[in-house]
Backbone as numpy.savetxt, mean C-alpha at the origin, in Angstrom:
# Nx Ny Nz CAx CAy CAz Cx Cy Cz
0.22 16.16 -15.06 0.35 15.03 -15.95 0.77 13.81 -15.13
0.11 12.68 -15.38 0.44 11.44 -14.68 1.39 10.63 -15.55
2.54 10.28 -14.99 3.49 9.44 -15.70 3.16 7.99 -15.40
3.39 7.13 -16.34 3.13 5.71 -16.12 4.45 4.95 -16.19
4.46 3.78 -15.61 5.61 2.90 -15.67 5.11 1.47 -15.59
5.99 0.52 -15.74 5.57 -0.88 -15.77 4.85 -1.33 -14.52
5.22 -0.79 -13.37 4.58 -1.18 -12.12 3.10 -0.88 -12.09
2.63 0.03 -12.93 1.21 0.33 -13.00 0.49 -0.61 -13.95
1.22 -1.26 -14.82 0.63 -2.15 -15.83 0.82 -3.63 -15.49
1.56 -3.90 -14.42 1.81 -5.29 -14.08 2.44 -5.43 -12.71
2.75 -6.66 -12.37 3.37 -6.98 -11.08 4.82 -7.39 -11.32
5.69 -6.91 -10.45 7.10 -7.27 -10.54 7.24 -8.76 -10.22
7.94 -9.49 -11.08 8.09 -10.94 -10.94 9.47 -11.35 -10.48
10.46 -10.50 -10.66 11.81 -10.86 -10.26 12.82 -10.07 -11.06
14.09 -10.45 -10.91 15.17 -9.77 -11.61 16.05 -10.78 -12.30
16.66 -10.35 -13.39 17.67 -11.17 -14.06 18.90 -10.29 -14.28
20.06 -10.91 -14.34 21.30 -10.15 -14.52 22.13 -10.80 -15.62
22.77 -9.94 -16.39 23.71 -10.39 -17.42 24.93 -9.48 -17.30
25.96 -9.97 -16.67 27.14 -9.15 -16.43 26.79 -8.03 -15.47
27.06 -6.80 -15.88 26.76 -5.64 -15.03 25.36 -5.08 -15.25
24.61 -5.68 -16.17 23.26 -5.20 -16.47 22.25 -6.04 -15.71
21.33 -5.35 -15.03 20.27 -6.02 -14.29 18.93 -5.53 -14.80
17.99 -6.45 -15.03 16.66 -6.08 -15.53 15.60 -6.63 -14.59
14.56 -5.86 -14.41 13.41 -6.29 -13.61 12.36 -6.84 -14.55
11.81 -8.00 -14.22 10.79 -8.65 -15.04 9.40 -8.37 -14.47
8.44 -8.12 -15.35 7.07 -7.83 -14.96 6.12 -8.76 -15.70
5.05 -9.15 -15.02 3.93 -9.83 -15.67 2.86 -8.75 -15.87
2.57 -8.46 -17.12 1.65 -7.36 -17.42 0.20 -7.79 -17.23
-0.60 -6.84 -16.67 -2.04 -7.05 -16.55 -2.63 -6.91 -17.94
-3.81 -7.44 -18.12 -4.51 -7.31 -19.41 -5.25 -5.98 -19.42
-4.50 -4.89 -19.61 -5.10 -3.57 -19.66 -4.68 -2.88 -20.94
-5.58 -2.12 -21.50 -5.27 -1.36 -22.70 -4.51 -0.10 -22.35
-3.94 0.52 -23.34 -3.14 1.73 -23.12 -3.95 2.87 -22.53
-5.25 2.89 -22.77 -6.05 4.03 -22.35 -6.95 3.72 -21.15
-6.65 2.64 -20.45 -7.43 2.29 -19.27 -7.20 3.33 -18.18
-8.28 3.77 -17.57 -8.17 4.72 -16.47 -7.74 3.97 -15.22
-6.73 4.45 -14.56 -6.24 3.83 -13.34 -6.74 4.64 -12.16
-7.78 4.13 -11.52 -8.32 4.84 -10.35 -8.77 3.82 -9.32
-8.70 4.18 -8.06 -9.07 3.24 -7.00 -10.57 2.98 -6.97
-10.94 1.77 -6.56 -12.37 1.46 -6.41 -12.94 2.17 -5.19
-12.09 2.46 -4.20 -12.51 3.22 -3.02 -11.64 4.46 -2.95
-12.24 5.61 -3.21 -11.48 6.87 -3.18 -11.53 7.44 -1.78
-10.36 7.61 -1.20 -10.23 8.14 0.15 -8.87 8.79 0.23
-8.83 10.10 0.38 -7.57 10.83 0.33 -7.02 11.09 1.72
-5.71 10.82 1.85 -4.97 11.15 3.05 -3.71 11.88 2.59
-3.36 12.97 3.27 -2.18 13.76 2.94 -1.09 13.46 3.97
0.04 12.91 3.47 1.17 12.62 4.33 2.19 13.74 4.19
3.11 13.80 5.15 4.26 14.71 5.04 5.01 14.43 3.75
5.92 15.31 3.41 6.82 15.15 2.27 6.07 15.15 0.94
4.84 15.68 0.92 4.09 15.80 -0.33 3.56 14.49 -0.88
3.33 13.51 -0.01 2.84 12.20 -0.45 1.35 12.09 -0.10
0.56 11.64 -1.09 -0.87 11.47 -0.89 -1.29 10.04 -1.17
-2.19 9.53 -0.34 -2.88 8.28 -0.65 -4.21 8.70 -1.26
-4.46 8.30 -2.51 -5.66 8.71 -3.22 -6.82 7.74 -3.02
-6.50 6.52 -2.63 -7.54 5.51 -2.43 -6.93 4.13 -2.46
-7.81 3.14 -2.58 -7.34 1.75 -2.51 -8.37 0.81 -3.12
-7.90 -0.40 -3.41 -8.76 -1.51 -3.81 -8.63 -2.59 -2.75
-9.76 -3.11 -2.34 -9.81 -4.19 -1.35 -10.84 -5.19 -1.87
-10.41 -6.09 -2.79 -11.38 -6.93 -3.50 -12.14 -7.92 -2.63
-11.51 -8.46 -1.59 -12.19 -9.43 -0.73 -12.56 -8.76 0.59
-13.82 -8.83 0.95 -14.30 -8.19 2.17 -14.51 -9.20 3.31
-14.50 -10.50 2.99 -14.72 -11.51 4.00 -13.66 -12.60 3.87
-12.95 -12.87 4.96 -11.85 -13.83 4.97 -11.93 -14.71 6.21
-11.13 -15.76 6.23 -11.03 -16.61 7.41 -9.60 -16.50 7.96
-9.39 -16.87 9.23 -8.03 -16.85 9.77 -7.09 -17.66 8.88
-5.88 -17.12 8.67 -4.90 -17.77 7.81 -4.93 -17.28 6.37
-6.02 -16.61 5.97 -6.10 -16.04 4.62 -5.21 -14.80 4.51
-5.06 -14.29 3.30 -4.30 -13.06 3.05 -5.24 -11.95 2.60
-5.06 -10.78 3.17 -5.76 -9.59 2.67 -4.99 -9.09 1.46
-5.67 -8.91 0.34 -5.06 -8.30 -0.84 -5.48 -6.84 -0.87
-4.51 -5.96 -0.93 -4.77 -4.53 -0.87 -3.90 -3.82 -1.90
-4.51 -2.97 -2.72 -3.76 -2.13 -3.65 -3.94 -0.69 -3.21
-2.82 -0.01 -2.99 -2.81 1.40 -2.60 -2.46 2.25 -3.81
-3.08 3.43 -3.91 -2.84 4.37 -5.00 -2.18 5.61 -4.40
-0.87 5.74 -4.63 -0.08 6.83 -4.09 0.20 7.88 -5.16
0.41 9.10 -4.73 0.86 10.18 -5.59 1.75 11.08 -4.76
2.80 11.61 -5.39 3.71 12.49 -4.67 3.99 13.76 -5.44
4.58 14.71 -4.73 4.97 15.98 -5.36 6.33 15.88 -6.03
6.97 14.74 -5.93 8.30 14.52 -6.49 9.07 13.59 -5.59
10.33 13.35 -5.91 11.12 12.42 -5.10 11.37 12.97 -3.69
11.45 12.06 -2.73 11.78 12.43 -1.36 13.29 12.24 -1.17
13.83 12.85 -0.14 15.28 12.73 0.11 15.66 11.34 0.59
14.74 10.65 1.24 15.02 9.29 1.70 13.86 8.39 1.33
14.12 7.12 1.30 13.12 6.13 0.94 12.26 5.80 2.16
10.96 5.84 1.98 10.03 5.52 3.07 9.40 4.15 2.85
9.20 3.44 3.94 8.53 2.15 3.93 7.04 2.36 4.20
6.23 1.50 3.60 4.79 1.48 3.86 4.54 0.39 4.90
3.74 0.71 5.92 3.30 -0.34 6.85 1.80 -0.50 6.70
1.35 -1.74 6.80 -0.08 -2.07 6.74 -0.36 -3.02 7.90
-1.30 -2.65 8.77 -1.68 -3.47 9.92 -3.15 -3.82 9.85
-3.49 -5.07 10.09 -4.88 -5.51 10.21 -5.22 -5.52 11.70
-6.08 -4.58 12.11 -6.44 -4.43 13.52 -7.75 -5.15 13.80
-7.71 -6.10 14.74 -8.89 -6.87 15.09 -9.89 -6.07 15.90
-11.03 -6.67 16.21 -12.07 -5.99 16.99 -11.58 -5.52 18.36
-10.53 -6.18 18.88 -9.97 -5.81 20.17 -8.85 -4.77 20.04
-8.55 -4.31 18.81 -7.51 -3.32 18.58 -6.11 -3.89 18.41
-5.96 -5.21 18.58 -4.65 -5.85 18.41 -4.35 -6.06 16.93
-3.06 -6.17 16.61 -2.62 -6.43 15.25 -2.63 -7.95 15.01
-3.43 -8.38 14.00 -3.50 -9.79 13.64 -2.91 -10.08 12.26
-2.32 -9.07 11.65 -1.65 -9.24 10.37 -0.92 -7.95 10.04
0.26 -8.07 9.44 0.98 -6.85 9.09 1.96 -7.11 7.96
2.31 -6.04 7.29 3.30 -6.08 6.24 4.01 -4.74 6.18
5.27 -4.76 5.83 6.08 -3.55 5.70 6.94 -3.71 4.46
6.97 -2.69 3.62 7.78 -2.77 2.40 7.95 -1.40 1.77
9.02 -1.26 1.02 9.17 -0.11 0.13 8.11 -0.30 -0.95
7.45 0.77 -1.43 6.40 0.60 -2.44 6.82 -0.30 -3.60
5.86 -1.08 -4.07 6.02 -2.06 -5.14 7.11 -3.06 -4.82
7.09 -3.56 -3.59 8.04 -4.57 -3.13 9.48 -4.15 -3.39
9.75 -2.86 -3.20 11.09 -2.33 -3.34 11.40 -1.74 -4.70
10.52 -1.93 -5.67 10.79 -1.47 -7.04 10.58 0.04 -7.22
9.78 0.68 -6.35 9.49 2.11 -6.52 9.67 2.88 -5.21
10.91 3.03 -4.75 11.12 3.82 -3.53 10.65 5.26 -3.75
10.25 5.91 -2.70 9.75 7.29 -2.80 10.83 8.24 -3.30
12.07 7.84 -3.24 13.17 8.67 -3.76 13.17 8.73 -5.29
12.36 7.88 -5.94 12.31 7.85 -7.41 10.97 8.33 -7.97
10.08 8.83 -7.13 8.77 9.25 -7.62 8.87 10.58 -8.35
8.13 10.72 -9.44 8.03 11.99 -10.16 6.84 12.76 -9.62
6.84 14.05 -9.77 5.69 14.88 -9.38 4.48 14.46 -10.20
3.38 14.17 -9.52 2.14 13.79 -10.18 2.06 12.34 -10.62
3.11 11.57 -10.37 3.12 10.16 -10.79 2.19 9.34 -9.90
1.41 8.47 -10.52 0.55 7.54 -9.80 1.34 6.27 -9.55
1.48 5.88 -8.29 2.23 4.68 -7.93 1.26 3.67 -7.34
1.09 2.55 -8.04 0.24 1.47 -7.55 1.11 0.55 -6.69
0.59 0.19 -5.53 1.39 -0.51 -4.54 0.56 -1.65 -3.95
0.88 -2.89 -4.34 0.12 -4.06 -3.90 0.71 -4.67 -2.63
-0.17 -5.06 -1.73 0.22 -5.69 -0.47 -0.63 -6.93 -0.24
0.00 -7.97 0.31 -0.70 -9.18 0.76 -0.38 -9.33 2.24
-1.41 -9.21 3.04 -1.23 -9.23 4.50 -1.79 -10.54 5.05
-0.93 -11.42 5.58 -1.44 -12.67 6.14 -2.15 -12.43 7.47
-3.31 -13.04 7.61 -4.09 -12.94 8.85 -3.69 -14.11 9.75
-3.43 -13.81 11.02 -3.01 -14.84 11.98 -4.04 -15.95 12.09
-3.56 -17.16 12.30 -4.44 -18.33 12.46 -5.36 -18.20 13.67
-4.92 -17.45 14.69 -5.73 -17.29 15.90 -6.55 -16.00 15.90
-6.72 -15.38 14.73 -7.49 -14.13 14.64 -8.95 -14.40 14.99
-9.51 -13.62 15.91 -10.90 -13.83 16.28 -11.84 -13.31 15.19
-13.05 -13.85 15.11 -14.01 -13.34 14.14 -14.40 -11.90 14.47
-14.79 -11.17 13.45 -15.26 -9.80 13.66 -14.79 -8.87 12.56
-15.07 -7.59 12.76 -14.73 -6.54 11.80 -13.32 -6.05 12.07
-12.49 -5.98 11.04 -11.10 -5.54 11.13 -10.93 -4.22 10.39
-10.12 -3.35 10.96 -9.76 -2.08 10.33 -8.34 -2.19 9.83
-8.04 -1.52 8.73 -6.67 -1.50 8.22 -6.05 -0.16 8.55
-4.91 -0.20 9.25 -4.12 1.00 9.57 -2.89 0.97 8.68
-2.58 2.11 8.07 -1.42 2.15 7.19 -0.74 3.50 7.26
0.50 3.51 6.84 1.25 4.75 6.85 2.63 4.56 6.25
3.45 5.57 6.43 4.82 5.59 5.90 5.78 5.89 7.05
6.97 5.29 6.99 7.96 5.54 8.03 9.38 5.43 7.47
10.31 6.03 8.20 11.73 5.97 7.88 12.30 4.75 8.62
12.81 3.78 7.88 13.31 2.54 8.48 14.47 2.78 9.45
15.33 3.77 9.17 16.48 4.02 10.04 16.07 4.57 11.41
15.10 5.48 11.42 14.69 6.12 12.68 13.40 5.55 13.25
12.66 4.79 12.43 11.33 4.26 12.77 10.30 5.37 12.96
10.63 6.57 12.54 9.74 7.73 12.65 8.70 7.68 11.54
7.42 7.75 11.93 6.34 7.76 10.95 6.13 9.17 10.41
5.70 9.24 9.14 5.32 10.53 8.58 3.93 10.88 9.12
3.74 12.14 9.45 2.42 12.55 9.92 1.44 12.51 8.76
0.17 12.33 9.09 -0.87 12.20 8.06 -2.12 12.95 8.51
-2.78 13.56 7.52 -4.01 14.31 7.74 -5.11 13.67 6.90
-6.29 13.51 7.49 -7.43 12.93 6.78 -8.14 13.97 5.92
-9.21 13.54 5.27 -9.97 14.41 4.36 -10.56 15.62 5.07
-10.81 15.51 6.36 -11.38 16.62 7.13 -10.33 17.65 7.52
-9.05 17.35 7.24 -7.98 18.26 7.62 -7.46 18.01 9.03
-7.97 16.98 9.67 -7.57 16.66 11.04 -6.43 15.63 11.03
-5.43 15.87 11.90 -4.30 14.94 12.02 -4.80 13.59 12.52
-4.27 12.54 11.93 -4.68 11.19 12.30 -3.85 10.71 13.51
-4.52 10.09 14.48 -3.81 9.59 15.66 -2.77 8.54 15.27
-1.66 8.51 15.99 -0.57 7.57 15.82 0.02 7.62 14.41
-0.19 8.72 13.70 0.37 8.92 12.36 0.06 7.76 11.43
-1.20 7.31 11.43 -1.60 6.27 10.49 -3.00 6.56 9.97
-3.21 6.19 8.71 -4.51 6.33 8.08 -5.31 5.08 8.40
-6.56 5.24 8.78 -7.44 4.11 9.04 -8.42 4.00 7.89
-8.48 2.81 7.29 -9.38 2.60 6.17 -10.28 1.40 6.44
-11.28 1.26 5.61 -12.20 0.14 5.70 -11.41 -1.15 5.68
-11.85 -2.10 6.45 -11.14 -3.36 6.50 -11.96 -4.51 5.98
-11.77 -5.65 6.60 -12.44 -6.88 6.19 -13.17 -7.46 7.40
-14.00 -8.45 7.12 -14.66 -9.18 8.18 -14.04 -10.57 8.21
-13.60 -10.98 9.39 -13.05 -12.32 9.56 -14.15 -13.21 10.11
-14.37 -14.33 9.42 -15.38 -15.29 9.84 -14.66 -16.59 10.22
-15.27 -17.40 11.10 -14.61 -18.66 11.49 -14.37 -19.55 10.27
-13.24 -20.26 10.28 -12.92 -21.21 9.20 -13.72 -22.47 9.36
-13.62 -23.35 8.37 -14.35 -24.62 8.41 -13.80 -25.56 9.43
């Protein structure tokens, strides 16, 4: 059974506090209660600790230097982990260098892996700024999970059952074209 929560129906906008009570505010997407939540690109990667990447959405395929890559990841876990893991996302240029990156606890800190339920679908949005000096060409996105205290990455296995090099999943990226 897939559990739902506000992070799947909207984007976290901020927090408000009244005394000892704190509330997280969300801007809800225009989705009905029975909308199927599934990635536009299905690609499964199995991480340690019972965490799976089921796929992703990458709406823009062509960008210019200075633009942001918008990426939505679809995570699922076997239950809460003992510690909170950070997601890293790197935009690797044609030369293999990193020209954009982002690191965050899932849902900008709102859904740490320590709070995941078994079978819960966790939608995780990332905006990765591309460097102004990024050369034109095809970019690959490398992503994974790591422990912030030790910087140790969780190992990951691709759909073929083969361990992924450098403990990161490689997914389809974008094409960077020269700006005006």
